[in-house]
N, C-alpha and C positions, 0 to 999 in steps of 0.2 A: 504494500500500500504506500503510495507516494503522495505527500503533500509538502512540496518544496517551499522554501523561503528564498531561494536563490534567484536573482535576476537573470543569471546565465541560463536558466531553464526557459526563459521567455522567447517568443518569436523576436527576431532581431529588431524590428521596428518598435515593437512594444517595449523591449528592453531599453532602447534608446530614449523613448518617451518617459519611461519610468525613471531612468537616471536623471533626465532633465528636471522632472517633477520633484524628485527627492532633493536635488541641488537647489532648486528654486525655493522649496519649503525651508531648507536650511538657511538660505539667504534672507528669508523672511522671519527667522527666529523660531521656526517650527521643526522640532525633531520628530521624524516619522520612523516607525518600525514596520518593516515588511513582515506580514504574518502568513502570507500564502502567495505562491505564484502558480506553478504548474501543479495540477492534481490529476492523478490517474482516475479511471472510472471507479475503482474500488473505494478510493478515498471519497469521491463524490457521492457514491452510494451511501457511505457511512454518514456523511453530512446531511443528505436528504432524509435519512431515517430518523435523525435527531428531531424530537418533538412529534414524531409520528409513531414509529414502532420502537423507538429507543427514548430514554429519558432526555430531557432538556428542552430548550426552546427551539422553535423552527428558525433556522438561519438561512435557508435557501429553498427556492422552489425549483431548482434545476436538478433534474435527474442525471445519472451518468450519461455523458456524451452531449448534454444540453447546456453545459456551463462553458463559458469562454475560457475558464481555467483549464479545462480539458484540452483546449486547442492552443495553449501557451500564449493566450492573448489577454490575460487578465491577472490582476494581482490585488491583494488587500493590504491595507496599512492601518495603523493606529497612531495618533499623536501621543508623544511621551511628554509629560509635564512632571518635573521634580522626580524623575526616575520611574514614574508610574504611568501605565497606559490610561488614556482618557477615552472610555467607552461611552460615557453619557453623551447624548446628542441634543440635549435640551438646555435652556437657559444660557449662561455664559459659555458653556462647553459647546452649545449649538453654534455660537458665533465662530468658535475655533474650527469646527467641522465644516462650516460654510466656506471659510477661508481656504481650508485644505481642498475642498471640492473645486473652488474657483481656480486654485493653482494647478490642479490636475487638468481641468478643462482648458486652461491657457496653453498647455503643451499638446493639445489635440486628443486627450483622453475623454472617454465618456464616463461620467460620474454617476453611479447608481443611487446616490443621495438625491438626485433629481427625478428619479422614476416616480411615476404616478400610476395608479391602477394595479400595481404589483408590489411585492415586497421591496421596500427601499432599503438599500444596503449602503450606509454611509462609508464603510471601509473599502468598498469595491470600486475599482477603476478598470476599464477595459479599452482595448484598441480593436476596432472592427474593420478598419481599412475600407469602410463603406459596404462591407458584406453583411448578410444576414446569417443567423445561425444555420439555417437550412442550406445556404450556399457553402458554409464551412463543412457541414456534414456531407455535402455532395462532392467534396474534394477541392474546392477552390481555396486559394491561399491569399491572405491579405498582402497587399503590396506595401 
């Protein structure tokens, strides 16, 4: 079961955008920890089971093969403040997350914190290269 935290596991364009994003965040006084990059289908299945058939909260609606992580085009981060992760996304912490999201978007990433009508994932960023998930699944590769 693979749930990597290494940027080297990402598609080259996604990796480049992730590096720019992390650098930009640092330049803005925000320390980010990468918590997930590439996930294999087994790891995705375990996350999908969480809150459904396994204990815990639901953290994803993506089944194996339906996550951009499975295609090396997504990664998750969490801001670190005083050595501790900031998972709260409301109040003053919400302002921090909005800034993080804006920084990711500024380098060409899609931020799941803006999603509506589905599970918002503040920690999640992805590079689609203009492709849909169905196109990825059919063998197309982002440029």
